[in-house]
N, CA and C atoms as a LAMMPS dump frame, in Angstrom:
ITEM: TIMESTEP
0
ITEM: NUMBER OF ATOMS
354
ITEM: BOX BOUNDS ff ff ff
-5.0000000000000000e+02 5.0000000000000000e+02
-5.0000000000000000e+02 5.0000000000000000e+02
-5.0000000000000000e+02 5.0000000000000000e+02
ITEM: ATOMS id mol type element x y z
1 1 1 N -71.983 69.519 199.454
2 1 2 C -72.384 70.842 199.908
3 1 3 C -73.417 70.946 200.613
4 2 1 N -73.719 71.499 201.799
5 2 2 C -74.77 71.362 202.842
6 2 3 C -75.519 72.73 202.345
7 3 1 N -76.563 72.646 202.6
8 3 2 C -77.681 73.973 202.499
9 3 3 C -78.812 73.489 203.407
10 4 1 N -79.509 74.387 204.097
11 4 2 C -80.356 74.221 204.699
12 4 3 C -82.025 74.338 203.955
13 5 1 N -81.8 74.59 202.666
14 5 2 C -83.022 74.921 201.914
15 5 3 C -82.915 73.973 200.913
16 6 1 N -83.998 73.242 200.458
17 6 2 C -84.064 72.067 199.251
18 6 3 C -84.048 72.779 197.981
19 7 1 N -83.195 72.531 197.165
20 7 2 C -83.053 73.221 195.856
21 7 3 C -82.75 71.908 194.843
22 8 1 N -83.695 71.266 194.349
23 8 2 C -83.318 70.143 193.091
24 8 3 C -83.057 70.873 191.701
25 9 1 N -82.855 71.994 191.408
26 9 2 C -82.346 72.657 190.248
27 9 3 C -80.988 72.659 190.397
28 10 1 N -80.197 72.627 189.134
29 10 2 C -78.811 72.597 188.865
30 10 3 C -78.188 74.021 189.202
31 11 1 N -77.376 74.094 189.971
32 11 2 C -76.723 75.361 190.4
33 11 3 C -75.333 75.62 189.849
34 12 1 N -75.157 76.724 188.998
35 12 2 C -73.817 76.901 188.646
36 12 3 C -73.15 78.305 188.598
37 13 1 N -72.039 78.445 188.935
38 13 2 C -71.204 79.444 189.065
39 13 3 C -69.965 79.495 188.221
40 14 1 N -69.547 80.726 187.848
41 14 2 C -68.379 80.701 186.816
42 14 3 C -67.373 81.649 187.722
43 15 1 N -66.07 81.163 187.525
44 15 2 C -65.132 81.549 188.443
45 15 3 C -64.057 81.767 187.427
46 16 1 N -62.873 82.515 187.88
47 16 2 C -61.519 82.928 187.122
48 16 3 C -60.553 82.992 188.032
49 17 1 N -59.547 81.991 187.578
50 17 2 C -58.251 81.922 188.368
51 17 3 C -57.583 83.074 187.887
52 18 1 N -56.095 83.17 188.713
53 18 2 C -55.104 84.226 188.442
54 18 3 C -54.674 84.401 187.06
55 19 1 N -54.689 83.511 186.097
56 19 2 C -54.314 83.521 184.914
57 19 3 C -55.508 83.85 183.966
58 20 1 N -56.582 84.213 184.085
59 20 2 C -57.497 84.781 183.472
60 20 3 C -58.565 83.32 182.879
61 21 1 N -58.195 82.283 183.289
62 21 2 C -58.807 81.008 182.63
63 21 3 C -60.098 81.001 183.557
64 22 1 N -61.221 80.765 182.834
65 22 2 C -62.724 81.028 183.267
66 22 3 C -63.136 79.421 183.507
67 23 1 N -63.606 79.074 184.503
68 23 2 C -64.142 77.829 184.94
69 23 3 C -65.673 77.95 185.104
70 24 1 N -66.302 76.742 185.048
71 24 2 C -67.776 76.673 185.305
72 24 3 C -67.98 75.593 185.869
73 25 1 N -68.438 75.741 187.505
74 25 2 C -68.733 74.71 188.443
75 25 3 C -70.185 74.59 188.462
76 26 1 N -70.67 73.287 188.332
77 26 2 C -71.872 72.943 188.438
78 26 3 C -72.353 72.256 189.614
79 27 1 N -73.402 72.383 190.4
80 27 2 C -73.577 71.662 191.772
81 27 3 C -75.252 71.138 191.311
82 28 1 N -75.354 69.504 191.45
83 28 2 C -76.582 68.967 191.292
84 28 3 C -77.133 68.284 192.753
85 29 1 N -78.382 68.531 192.98
86 29 2 C -78.799 67.902 194.328
87 29 3 C -78.519 66.144 194.021
88 30 1 N -78.257 65.731 194.843
89 30 2 C -78.179 64.462 194.884
90 30 3 C -79.204 63.911 195.873
91 31 1 N -79.083 63.824 197.071
92 31 2 C -80.283 63.196 197.9
93 31 3 C -80.357 64.16 199.107
94 32 1 N -81.327 63.739 199.887
95 32 2 C -81.634 64.734 201.15
96 32 3 C -81.441 63.682 202.34
97 33 1 N -80.809 64.358 203.385
98 33 2 C -80.507 63.353 204.688
99 33 3 C -81.793 63.716 205.611
100 34 1 N -82.313 62.392 205.883
101 34 2 C -83.251 62.45 207.297
102 34 3 C -82.549 61.47 208.171
103 35 1 N -82.35 61.884 209.174
104 35 2 C -81.85 61.068 210.388
105 35 3 C -82.741 59.893 210.717
106 36 1 N -84.11 60.22 210.633
107 36 2 C -84.854 59.395 211.156
108 36 3 C -84.966 57.92 210.304
109 37 1 N -84.699 58.103 209.159
110 37 2 C -84.646 57.13 208.379
111 37 3 C -83.24 56.482 207.853
112 38 1 N -82.107 56.969 208.235
113 38 2 C -81.019 56.762 207.749
114 38 3 C -80.53 55.379 208.078
115 39 1 N -81.102 54.743 209.143
116 39 2 C -80.668 53.421 209.315
117 39 3 C -81.142 52.139 208.378
118 40 1 N -82.253 52.597 207.473
119 40 2 C -82.718 51.828 206.393
120 40 3 C -82.2 51.827 205.232
121 41 1 N -81.126 52.972 205.288
122 41 2 C -80.56 53.217 203.809
123 41 3 C -78.885 53.221 204.239
124 42 1 N -78.484 51.962 204.343
125 42 2 C -76.975 51.971 204.937
126 42 3 C -75.894 52.466 204.056
127 43 1 N -76.344 52.946 202.611
128 43 2 C -75.336 53.525 201.73
129 43 3 C -75.231 54.893 202.019
130 44 1 N -76.118 55.471 202.773
131 44 2 C -76.198 57.039 203.093
132 44 3 C -75.249 57.144 204.439
133 45 1 N -75.411 55.993 205.202
134 45 2 C -74.737 56.084 206.682
135 45 3 C -73.303 56.65 206.619
136 46 1 N -72.41 56.22 206.009
137 46 2 C -71.206 56.605 205.821
138 46 3 C -70.921 58.115 205.317
139 47 1 N -71.672 58.288 204.324
140 47 2 C -71.941 59.787 203.96
141 47 3 C -72.44 60.859 204.799
142 48 1 N -73.462 60.585 205.821
143 48 2 C -73.806 61.348 206.667
144 48 3 C -72.861 61.538 207.958
145 49 1 N -72.112 60.239 208.293
146 49 2 C -71.125 60.411 209.343
147 49 3 C -69.839 61.278 208.74
148 50 1 N -69.454 61.226 207.69
149 50 2 C -68.314 62.066 207.132
150 50 3 C -68.948 63.386 206.907
151 51 1 N -70.212 63.586 206.829
152 51 2 C -70.441 64.936 206.492
153 51 3 C -70.324 65.778 207.938
154 52 1 N -70.802 65.027 208.944
155 52 2 C -70.761 65.613 210.362
156 52 3 C -69.271 65.634 210.769
157 53 1 N -68.491 64.636 210.575
158 53 2 C -67.107 64.792 210.988
159 53 3 C -66.43 66.263 210.313
160 54 1 N -66.803 66.442 209.075
161 54 2 C -66.168 67.472 208.229
162 54 3 C -66.446 68.977 208.794
163 55 1 N -67.801 68.905 209.429
164 55 2 C -68.161 70.147 209.778
165 55 3 C -67.866 70.473 211.059
166 56 1 N -67.401 69.392 211.961
167 56 2 C -66.894 69.622 213.093
168 56 3 C -65.564 69.944 213.029
169 57 1 N -64.828 69.611 212.041
170 57 2 C -63.488 69.938 211.699
171 57 3 C -63.414 71.215 211.32
172 58 1 N -64.075 71.518 210.397
173 58 2 C -64.184 73.064 209.886
174 58 3 C -64.379 74.112 211.022
175 59 1 N -65.447 73.475 211.764
176 59 2 C -65.72 74.442 213.018
177 59 3 C -64.573 74.577 213.988
178 60 1 N -64.035 73.493 214.083
179 60 2 C -62.585 73.694 215.24
180 60 3 C -61.66 74.694 214.439
181 61 1 N -61.362 74.281 213.195
182 61 2 C -60.449 75.239 212.471
183 61 3 C -60.648 76.663 212.411
184 62 1 N -61.916 77.175 212.279
185 62 2 C -62.355 78.645 212.217
186 62 3 C -62.193 79.246 213.708
187 63 1 N -62.398 78.242 214.907
188 63 2 C -62.1 78.771 216.089
189 63 3 C -60.504 78.74 216.258
190 64 1 N -59.588 78.632 215.313
191 64 2 C -58.11 78.855 215.517
192 64 3 C -57.625 77.448 216.272
193 65 1 N -58.255 76.371 216.458
194 65 2 C -57.509 75.118 216.896
195 65 3 C -56.872 74.562 216.096
196 66 1 N -56.007 74.011 216.693
197 66 2 C -54.689 73.372 215.663
198 66 3 C -54.934 71.807 215.803
199 67 1 N -54.759 71.021 214.639
200 67 2 C -55.031 69.782 214.569
201 67 3 C -53.673 69.065 214.502
202 68 1 N -53.605 68.204 215.481
203 68 2 C -52.132 67.438 215.752
204 68 3 C -52.422 66.047 215.706
205 69 1 N -51.673 65.255 214.758
206 69 2 C -52.033 63.598 214.653
207 69 3 C -52.994 63.313 213.637
208 70 1 N -53.112 61.907 213.799
209 70 2 C -53.917 61.223 212.862
210 70 3 C -55.284 61.371 213.217
211 71 1 N -55.534 61.29 214.651
212 71 2 C -56.974 61.11 215.229
213 71 3 C -57.704 62.411 215.276
214 72 1 N -57.378 63.313 214.779
215 72 2 C -58.027 64.52 214.463
216 72 3 C -58.378 65.301 216.051
217 73 1 N -57.131 65.344 216.753
218 73 2 C -57.286 66.025 217.888
219 73 3 C -56.914 67.434 217.928
220 74 1 N -57.84 68.318 218.379
221 74 2 C -57.542 69.739 218.178
222 74 3 C -57.211 70.185 219.607
223 75 1 N -56.075 71.199 219.37
224 75 2 C -55.499 71.926 220.569
225 75 3 C -55.735 73.249 220.472
226 76 1 N -55.783 74.194 221.431
227 76 2 C -55.915 75.563 221.641
228 76 3 C -54.6 75.918 221.912
229 77 1 N -54.046 76.437 220.811
230 77 2 C -52.426 76.834 221.126
231 77 3 C -52.245 78.194 221.596
232 78 1 N -53.036 78.846 221.994
233 78 2 C -52.922 80.325 222.192
234 78 3 C -52.06 80.222 223.714
235 79 1 N -51.054 81.415 223.858
236 79 2 C -50.29 81.576 225.029
237 79 3 C -51.07 81.573 226.308
238 80 1 N -52.14 82.184 226.231
239 80 2 C -52.934 82.464 227.532
240 80 3 C -53.772 81.09 228.06
241 81 1 N -53.915 80.162 227.093
242 81 2 C -54.272 78.646 227.624
243 81 3 C -53.313 77.84 227.989
244 82 1 N -52.331 77.99 227.69
245 82 2 C -51.324 77.164 228.256
246 82 3 C -50.974 76.89 229.677
247 83 1 N -50.582 75.891 230.255
248 83 2 C -50.096 75.75 231.407
249 83 3 C -48.479 75.541 231.68
250 84 1 N -47.948 76.207 232.257
251 84 2 C -46.246 75.954 232.4
252 84 3 C -45.941 75.177 233.353
253 85 1 N -45.074 74.191 233.406
254 85 2 C -44.634 73.401 234.342
255 85 3 C -43.494 74.105 234.953
256 86 1 N -43.778 74.282 236.309
257 86 2 C -42.75 75.304 237.085
258 86 3 C -41.484 74.884 236.989
259 87 1 N -40.314 75.652 236.654
260 87 2 C -38.802 75.414 236.828
261 87 3 C -38.552 74.378 235.575
262 88 1 N -39.372 74.621 234.609
263 88 2 C -38.842 73.377 233.339
264 88 3 C -39.434 74.44 232.016
265 89 1 N -39.129 73.839 230.898
266 89 2 C -39.541 74.46 229.714
267 89 3 C -40.568 73.817 229.104
268 90 1 N -41.197 72.88 229.919
269 90 2 C -42.53 72.154 229.512
270 90 3 C -43.677 72.855 229.693
271 91 1 N -44.547 73.119 228.552
272 91 2 C -45.887 73.429 228.503
273 91 3 C -46.745 72.622 228.383
274 92 1 N -48.201 72.711 228.78
275 92 2 C -49.227 71.732 228.633
276 92 3 C -50.367 72.418 227.921
277 93 1 N -50.813 71.996 226.754
278 93 2 C -51.806 72.437 225.903
279 93 3 C -53.072 71.289 226.24
280 94 1 N -54.297 72.215 226.091
281 94 2 C -55.432 71.493 226.4
282 94 3 C -56.146 71.257 225.006
283 95 1 N -57.042 70.224 224.803
284 95 2 C -57.552 70.224 223.593
285 95 3 C -58.826 69.007 223.642
286 96 1 N -58.963 68.567 222.442
287 96 2 C -60.25 67.429 222.706
288 96 3 C -59.989 66.624 221.182
289 97 1 N -60.797 65.526 221.481
290 97 2 C -60.93 64.497 220.275
291 97 3 C -62.216 64.517 220.051
292 98 1 N -62.975 64.297 218.981
293 98 2 C -64.325 64.208 218.66
294 98 3 C -64.593 62.755 217.924
295 99 1 N -65.743 62.324 218.101
296 99 2 C -65.938 61.202 217.372
297 99 3 C -67.46 61.375 217.069
298 100 1 N -68.084 60.819 215.764
299 100 2 C -69.319 60.886 215.658
300 100 3 C -69.985 59.742 215.053
301 101 1 N -71.08 59.278 215.459
302 101 2 C -71.682 58.131 215.1
303 101 3 C -73.159 58.149 215.233
304 102 1 N -73.835 57.38 214.391
305 102 2 C -75.182 57.273 214.482
306 102 3 C -75.625 55.937 215.118
307 103 1 N -76.557 55.976 215.964
308 103 2 C -77.202 55.008 217.034
309 103 3 C -78.707 55.036 216.658
310 104 1 N -79.367 53.952 216.86
311 104 2 C -80.921 53.758 216.819
312 104 3 C -81.52 55.269 217.415
313 105 1 N -80.983 55.843 218.424
314 105 2 C -81.864 57.136 218.947
315 105 3 C -81.37 58.016 218.187
316 106 1 N -80.484 58.099 217.416
317 106 2 C -80.185 59.238 216.884
318 106 3 C -78.421 59.439 216.639
319 107 1 N -78.034 60.81 216.411
320 107 2 C -76.822 61.254 216.307
321 107 3 C -75.857 61.235 217.818
322 108 1 N -74.846 60.637 217.951
323 108 2 C -74.052 60.522 219.193
324 108 3 C -72.657 61.201 218.765
325 109 1 N -72.721 62.154 219.73
326 109 2 C -71.083 62.922 219.467
327 109 3 C -70.318 62.638 220.782
328 110 1 N -69.2 62.24 220.655
329 110 2 C -68.352 61.765 221.841
330 110 3 C -67.037 62.921 221.668
331 111 1 N -67.094 63.332 222.945
332 111 2 C -66.189 64.534 223.025
333 111 3 C -65.091 63.991 224.084
334 112 1 N -63.755 63.844 223.908
335 112 2 C -62.89 63.595 224.755
336 112 3 C -61.926 64.357 224.999
337 113 1 N -61.371 65.114 226.337
338 113 2 C -60.637 65.948 226.392
339 113 3 C -59.298 65.366 226.639
340 114 1 N -58.218 66.072 225.877
341 114 2 C -56.91 65.599 226.066
342 114 3 C -56.075 66.699 226.069
343 115 1 N -54.608 66.231 226.618
344 115 2 C -53.702 67.173 227.036
345 115 3 C -52.311 66.676 226.159
346 116 1 N -51.494 67.812 225.915
347 116 2 C -50.319 67.293 225.274
348 116 3 C -49.119 68.365 225.965
349 117 1 N -48.025 67.633 226.183
350 117 2 C -46.752 68.444 226.615
351 117 3 C -45.894 68.866 225.447
352 118 1 N -45.391 69.919 225.641
353 118 2 C -44.61 70.468 224.552
354 118 3 C -43.275 70.95 225.284
């Protein structure tokens, strides 16, 4: 769970499912991420990378982008964004593929534009 405010105390929430069963969920502070010293703590490197990849995926989904394939390619499936090939039933949709990595100078976000024929 991400928060822009540091809270080292345990956070608990009670929730109830549709059958009336009550669950208690507890969230504990584990560590703080500082991109300036992430390279000296290799065990946190993959957690940070995964965190940014999940944030990008969630943002794409909120923008109603559709994920197609194993490599997390997101496409805009809106009718007004499609290009139709004349005199055929083929349409081309635009999208992009993202990759996040950490380098010595900081965070690197690579965005490749992709197309798909339908």
